[in-house]
N, C-alpha and C positions, 0 to 999 in steps of 0.2 A: 504494500500500500504506500502511496506517495504521501509525503508530509503536506498537510493543508497549507501551512504558511508558505512553504517553498513553492508549492504549486501555484498559489495566487500571486506571489511576488514575482514569479518567473513564468506567468501564464502564456505569454507569446512563445517562449521556448518550449513549454510543455505542448502547446498546440502544434508547433512545428514537428516535434518528436512524434506525436500521435499521427500526424499526416504521413511521416516517413514509415510508420507502421501500417499504413492503410486503414487506420482507425477513423471511423466516422462519428466519434463522440461529440456531443453537443455540451459545451461547458457553461451555457447560459444559466441553467438551473443551479449549478454549483456556485456561480458568481452571485446569484441572487440570494441564495441561502447564506453564503459567507458574509454578504453585506448585512443581512438581517442579524446574523450572529454577532457581528461587530457592534451593530446598533444596540442589541440587547445587553451586551457586556458593558457598554458605555452607560446605558440607562441604569443598569444594576449597580455599577460602581458609584454613579452620582447619587443614587438613592441611598446606598449604604453610607456615603459620606454625610448626606443630609440626616440620616437616621442617627448617626453618632453625634452630630451637633445637637439634635433635639434631645437626646438622652443627657448630654452635658447640661443643657439648659434646664431640664426638669430637676436635676439634682440641686440647682441653685435657687429654685423658687418654691413657694409654699404649696404643699400638696393639696390644700383645700381651695386654692385660688382658681379663678376662671381660666387663667393662662395655662395652668397645669393641666386642666381638663382638655383644653384645646390641643395642647401638645400631645396628650395621650391619645386623643382621637386621631390626630394627624399620624402618629406612629402606627396606629392600628391600620389605617388606610394604606400607609406606606408598606407595612408588612404584608398586607393582602396583595398589593401590587407586585412586591418582590416575589411572592410565591407564584403568581401568575407568570411572571417573567422567567422564573426558574423552570417552570413546566414547559413554557414555549422554547426556552433555550435548550433544554434536554431533547425536545422533539426535533429542533433544527439540527442539533449536533448529530442525532441519530440518522437523520436524512442525509447529512453531509457524509457520514461514515459509509452509508449504503452506496452513495455515488462514488466515493473514493475506491470502494471495493471492486468496481468494474473498470477502473482505469488501469491499463497495463503499465508495466515498469518502463522507465526511461532508458532507451538504449545508450550504452557507453559510447563515448566519442569515437572509439576505434571500430565500431561496428559498421560494415559496409552498408551504404544507403541503397535501397532498391525495393521494388514493389513485391517481389516474390523470390522463390528459390533460385531463379535464373541469375540473380545478383549475388549469390553466395560466392565466396572466394576460396579457392583451393589453397591450403597452407603448405601441405607436404604430402608426399607419397612414400610408402615403404613396401619393400618386397617385390620380387619378380612375379609377373603373372604366369600361372601355370600354362603349359602347352600340352595338347593332347593329339594323338594320332588317330583319334576317333571323335565323333560329335558328342560333347559332354551332355549328360542328361540333367534335367532339373531335379531338385531334391525330392519332389513328390513322386516322380517316377522311380527314382532310386529306392526311396523308402518303401513304396508299395511293392516293388519287385523283390526287395530283400525281406519283406514281411515285418518291417519294424515301424512303419507308420500306417495307421488305419484311420483314414478320414471318413469313410462311410459309416463305420460304427460310432465314431465320435459324433457325427451329425445325428445318428439314430438316437443316441443316448441323451445328448445335450443340445443339439441344434447345430446350425452352421457355425464354422470357425471354432470348433472344438475338435481335438484329435487325441486318439490313443497312441502313446509311445510304447512300443513293445520290445522286449528282449534287449538287444544291443543298443537301441536308441534310448531306452529308459536308463540303461546302465551308463551310457555316454553322457546323458543329461545330468545324472547324479555325479559322475566323475568331474564334469565341467564345474559344477557348483562347488565341490570340495576343492578343486584345484584353484579356482579363483579366490575363494575365501582364504586358503592357505597362503597364497602369494601376497594378498593385501594385508593379512594380519602379521605374518612372519617377516615380511620384507619391507612393506610400505608404511607400517606404523598405524594401521587402523585397528580399532577395538571392535570386535564382533558383537553384534546385537541381534537378537531374534525378536522382532516386534509383533504385536497383534496384527491380524489380517483384516480386522474390522475396526473402523474408526468413527468418531462422532463428527457432527457437522462443524464444530469449532476447529477440529484438526484439518478438515478439508478446506475450510476457509483460510486457515493460517498459512497454508502453502500456496494458495491461489487457485485451487481446483473449483472452489465455490466462491461466488454464485455463478460464474460464467459457464462452467463446464458440467453443470449438474446433469444435463441430458446425456453425457458420455459416461456416467457412472452407474454401477450396479448398486442399488439401494435396497435395504431391508424395510420391512413394515414398521420397525421401531426407530427409523431415522438413523440407522447406522449404515456405513458405506463399506463395500469391499474395496480394498486399497487398489488404486491404479498403479502405484509404485511404492516402494519402501521409503521413498523420500517423505511421504506424508507422515507415517507414524514416527519415523526416526527424527525428523526435524521437530516435530511436536513433542518429542521427549523432553525438550527444555522449554516448552511453552510456558509463559508467565513466570519465568525464572530470571534471577539476576546472577550472572556467572562471574567467577573470579577471572579477571583479565590475564593473570599470570598463568592460568591453565590453558589459554588459547595458543595454538589451534587445538580444537577437539575434533577427532576424526573417528567416524563410525563406518563399518561395513555391515551390510545386512543382505541375506538371501531371503526372498519372499516370492510366492506366486503373486501375480498381478492380474487385475481384472478390469477390462475396459470395454464398455459397450460400443464406443466410437460410432455414435448415431449418424454422423455425417460422412462416414467413410465407406458406405456400401458401394460395391462395384469395384473397389480397389483391392488388389492382391487377393482375389477370391480363392486362388489355389495355393496349397502349401501352408507353411508355418509362419510366413512373414507377418501376417496380420491376424492374430488370434484374439478371441475374447479372454482367454486365460493363457498366461505364459509365465515363465520363470525369469527372474533377474537377480543379479548381484549388484547392489547399489552402494555407492560411496557418498557420504554426507559429511560436510565440514562446517564448523563454526569457527570463524577466524576474526582477527583484528581487521578493521576497515582498511588500514594502510597496507596490509599484506594480502588482500584478497585476490588480486590478479596474479601475483606470484604463486599463490596457493592454487589458483585455477590451472596454471600451467603444469604444476606438479600433479594435480588430479588427472588432467588430460594424459600426461605421460604414464601415470599408473594404469589407466585404462588401456592405453596403446600397448603397454608391456605384455598384457595377456595375449594380444594378437601376435606380437613378435615371437613369443615363446611357442605359440601354436603354429608359427610360420604361415600365417594367413595374410595375404597382401591387403593393404588398406590405404586409405587416404583420409586426411583431415581437412574439413572445410569450416570456414567462419560463416555463420549464418548472417544474412542481411537483415535490415530492419523489418522488411516485409515478411520474413520467414521466422522471425524470432518468437519464441514462446512467450506467453502472457506475462510470466513472472520474471523472466530473465533480462538482465542488463547486457549480458554477452553470452554467446553460446557457440561451442564448437561441436560439430557432428563428426563422429568417426564412422566411415563407411567401408565395409569389407567387400572384397571382390567376389562376385558370383559368376562363375564361368558360363553356366547355362543361360543366364540372362544377359551376359556380356556387359555388365555394368557394376558399379559400386552401389551397395545398399546400406542404409543406416543401421548401425549396430549399437551405437551409444550416442547420447547427447550429454555434454559436460558444460554446466552453466554456473555463472556467478549471478546471484540474485541481489548482490549488495545488501542493503538493509530492507528491501521490499518485503520479504517474508518475515523478517524479524520484527518489523513494525506491526504487521498483521497479527503475529503470534506473541508479541510482547516478550522478545528474547533480548535481554540487555546484559551488559557487563560493566564492571568498574575496573579502571586501570589501577587504582589504589584504593585502600579501604574507605576513604572519605571523598573520593572523586565523584563527580556527577555521572550518573549512569548513561551509557551510550548503547545504541543498537549494534549488535554484532552483524557481520556479513555472513550469509549462508551460501554454500555451494553444494552442488550434487552432480553425480554423473553415473551412468550405468557402466559397470566394469565386470561383466558385460551382460547384455541381453542373451540369456542362455540358449533359448530356442533358435535365435538367429545365428548364434555361434555354431550350433549343431548343423544348421542349414549350410553354413560356409564350409564346415568340415566335410560334409557329404559331397558337396559339389567340387571342392578343390582337391580332395583326396580320392576321388573316384578312379577306378581302374577300368581297363577295356573289357574285362570279364564281368563287370557289374558290381564287383566288390568295392569296399571302401577301406583304405588304410587308416588306422588310428594314429593321430599325431604322437610322436615319440614321448613327449612330455606328459601325455595323458595315460599312457599304458600302465604305469603303476597304479593309477586310480581306477581305471576301467577293467584291468585284468585281461584285456584282449588286445591284439595288435592289428586285427583285421575283422571287418564285418563282411560276411559272405553268406550265400545260401546254405553252405555247409555248416555254418555256425548256428543255424536256426534249430530250436528244440524239436 
């Protein structure tokens, strides 16, 4: 959430930033409410001053005098008026908060300006693209032929975009989760956390999923939400807390299943595992000092890329443009892995710096020193990685002419197999 004072003092800059985001927000209502809020505060302060003066006068005059009675009646009228203004002020501030909740974050100055993903800028590439002496198959054909992916029964049991992973695929999914968690906890300094998979409305609001993206969420009858990403419960772990600045940065890593209805995405990636309603992710979350947040973003990005390097999967990193930037992000890098059958790079991770946007919504602050004024932390997160999409990349990049798939060497101790083939089926 943006700061109201900063938003109004720099309104032209905010409007320009929203235009770069392709946002059509109308700020007139916010301006009117802010003006009324300012007016009510001035009226309230003036009345309080007058009230104190009247109280001082009453102490100096005879309680039985006519002047005392007049002052007492004046104070009662003033008190009633103050109560009315307090009620109106609370209503105005609630309406302002609702409007601020639907304004996206301001893009960092380094974010490329553009209307959509076509303006994204490639930052780097890693790895050599694999070559085949046969036509590489898409992962859904490989998975079905090997008997390790069952899309038909997934749809029968749960509906479209749900899949059964069988045998070697289930084992590889589990191996990938453990491998990623081990690298991030043992080598990158993250503290593992296993959060709840259901969260309340305040948690979804704190990270920016609500109110804007409620249509994309799976919700229960008692107003709990299945998490779209571990970012939600892990960031809210410190909601409404005052942290010790000496402990920053705080780094968490979490494995969770994720659930996304993605109401506006029908027709996209209808085959395979790329866009599922349920999928696994290993997520990195950081709470950092404001002055260090972009250095920490670079480190987080490298931590995510390291998983792909160890799996020897070719990838590239792109900086998202203003028109492609997520709602809460001030800056975001996407990591895209190479998929041979599709002959393109596909997103496997987004690594974002939210600056104080989420911390303001979730009230996560810190003190630099014991008596220092509280400040908002900066929050960051990134997938490291989306597990199902990593499985997709392994199937397509490591496929062999006979239809088998070689397991990356680094995963073999976790998976207990070095190749997936028809012969390995039960």
